[in-house]
C-alpha positions as CSV (number, residue, x, y, z in Angstrom):
1,M,102.3,104.5,125.5
2,A,103.6,106.3,128.6
3,Q,106.0,108.9,127.8
4,D,109.1,109.4,129.9
5,L,109.2,113.0,131.0
6,G,112.1,112.6,133.3
7,R,112.6,113.9,136.8
8,A,113.6,117.3,137.6
9,F,116.8,117.8,139.5
10,T,116.9,120.3,142.6
11,W,120.2,121.8,143.4
12,E,120.6,119.9,146.5
13,D,120.0,116.4,144.5
14,E,122.6,113.7,143.7
15,A,122.5,112.1,139.9
16,E,124.0,109.1,138.6
17,V,126.7,109.1,136.0
18,Q,125.2,108.5,132.6
19,D,127.3,108.7,129.2
20,S,125.7,110.4,126.2
21,Q,123.4,107.9,124.2
22,F,124.5,109.9,121.1
23,E,126.6,108.4,118.3
24,L,128.0,110.2,115.3
25,L,127.7,107.8,112.4
26,P,130.1,108.1,109.3
27,E,128.4,109.3,106.2
28,G,127.0,106.6,104.0
29,E,124.0,104.2,103.6
30,Y,123.2,101.9,106.1
31,D,120.4,99.2,106.9
32,Y,118.3,100.3,109.8
33,E,115.9,99.1,112.2
34,V,113.7,101.0,114.5
35,V,114.4,100.3,117.9
36,G,112.7,102.9,119.9
37,F,110.0,105.7,119.3
38,K,109.0,108.5,121.6
39,R,106.9,111.6,121.3
40,E,108.2,115.0,122.0
41,R,106.8,118.6,121.3
42,F,108.3,121.4,119.3
43,A,107.6,124.7,120.7
44,G,107.6,126.4,117.4
45,S,110.0,129.0,115.7
46,S,110.0,131.6,113.3
47,K,110.4,129.0,110.5
48,M,107.7,126.4,111.6
49,A,104.7,126.3,113.7
50,A,104.5,124.3,117.2
51,C,104.1,120.5,116.5
52,P,104.6,117.2,118.0
53,I,107.9,115.2,117.0
54,A,108.2,111.6,116.6
55,V,111.7,110.7,117.9
56,L,113.1,107.4,116.4
57,T,116.1,105.5,117.6
58,L,117.6,103.8,114.7
59,R,119.7,101.0,115.0
60,C,121.9,101.5,111.9
61,T,124.4,98.7,110.3
62,S,126.9,99.1,107.1
63,P,129.9,96.8,106.5
64,K,132.1,100.0,107.4
65,A,130.3,101.0,110.5
66,S,127.2,100.7,112.8
67,G,125.6,102.5,115.8
68,T,122.6,104.0,116.9
69,G,121.3,107.4,116.1
70,F,118.0,109.5,116.8
71,C,116.1,110.8,114.1
72,R,113.2,113.5,114.8
73,L,110.5,113.8,112.3
74,F,108.4,116.9,113.1
75,L,104.6,116.3,112.6
76,N,104.1,119.6,110.2
77,S,102.9,119.8,106.8
78,K,106.0,121.8,105.9
79,V,108.2,118.6,106.4
80,V,105.4,116.1,105.5
81,W,107.8,114.7,102.7
82,R,110.3,113.3,105.3
83,I,107.4,111.4,107.1
84,T,106.4,110.0,103.7
85,A,109.9,109.1,102.9
86,F,110.2,107.3,106.2
87,F,107.1,105.4,105.8
88,K,107.9,104.3,102.4
89,S,111.4,103.4,103.4
90,C,110.2,101.2,106.2
91,G,107.5,99.4,104.2
92,L,104.4,101.0,106.3
93,M,103.8,102.6,102.9
94,R,104.0,101.3,99.5
95,P,106.8,103.0,97.4
96,D,104.6,103.7,94.6
97,T,101.7,105.5,96.8
98,P,100.9,108.5,94.7
99,E,101.1,111.9,96.4
100,G,97.9,113.4,97.6
101,T,97.0,110.0,99.0
102,R,96.1,110.6,102.7
103,F,97.6,108.5,105.5
104,P,97.1,108.4,109.6
105,M,99.9,109.7,111.7
106,T,98.8,106.6,113.9
107,L,101.2,104.6,111.7
108,F,103.8,105.8,114.1
109,E,102.3,103.3,116.5
110,Q,103.8,100.4,114.3
111,V,107.4,101.4,113.6
112,I,109.3,99.5,116.2
113,G,111.1,96.5,114.3
114,C,110.6,98.1,111.1
115,T,113.3,98.2,108.7
116,G,115.0,100.0,105.7
117,R,117.8,101.9,104.3
118,V,118.7,105.3,105.2
119,K,121.5,107.8,103.7
120,V,123.3,109.3,106.8
121,T,125.1,112.6,106.3
122,I,127.0,114.9,108.9
123,T,125.7,118.6,109.1
124,K,127.4,121.1,111.3
125,N,125.3,123.6,113.5
126,E,126.2,126.4,115.5
127,G,124.7,126.3,118.9
128,A,123.7,129.2,121.1
129,N,127.0,129.4,123.0
130,G,128.7,129.9,119.2
131,K,130.4,126.6,119.3
132,T,129.7,124.4,116.3
133,Y,128.4,120.8,116.5
134,E,128.2,117.9,114.4
135,N,124.9,116.0,114.0
136,N,123.8,113.2,111.7
137,D,121.0,113.9,109.1
138,Y,119.0,111.0,108.0
139,Q,117.5,110.8,104.6
140,F,115.5,107.7,104.1
141,V,116.0,105.4,100.9
142,I,112.7,104.8,99.2
143,P,112.7,101.5,97.3
144,R,112.6,101.8,93.5
145,A,109.5,101.1,91.6
146,G,109.2,97.2,91.1
147,T,111.4,96.5,94.0
148,Q,110.1,95.0,97.5
149,A,109.7,97.3,100.3
150,P,110.8,96.0,103.6
151,A,108.0,94.2,105.3
152,A,106.6,96.0,108.5
153,P,106.6,93.6,111.5
154,K,103.0,94.1,112.4
155,Q,99.5,94.0,110.5
156,Q,98.6,97.4,109.1
157,S,95.3,98.1,111.3
158,W,94.0,101.4,109.3
159,G,91.8,99.7,107.3
160,G,93.7,98.4,104.1
161,Q,93.3,101.8,102.1
162,G,96.1,100.8,99.7
163,F,99.1,102.6,101.1
């Protein structure tokens, strides 16, 4: 998968007008479909080591609202629980997969078209300029034991190890 790195502008270049792709969704539970996936890199901070980031584009719908949002999942052991919740929510991992079970990060190659449920909240963060910004936070809803997880759109190719 080719990664879009963008093109750097010079001070003499012209650019085309483009509206923000960001939509702030109201808080609530939504059905989602993964409609985009790209890889980014986190440079690291005082709280987390440098690591890859999976950026998911989610089309979210509910009876009250719909829109598209971006969810960043850091490929770091400190937050592996978020990756686990996503894979369980979208059906790439069974909801009853026991803690300690190993799984490959190559599962991200299968996420386009996956569906599930997500709880959306609004968080407020202060930017470097001192202004407060609102962002959506995505908490993936894991199907309860005994319920059917959403079907993944592609056949799992990692050897059927019981995920």
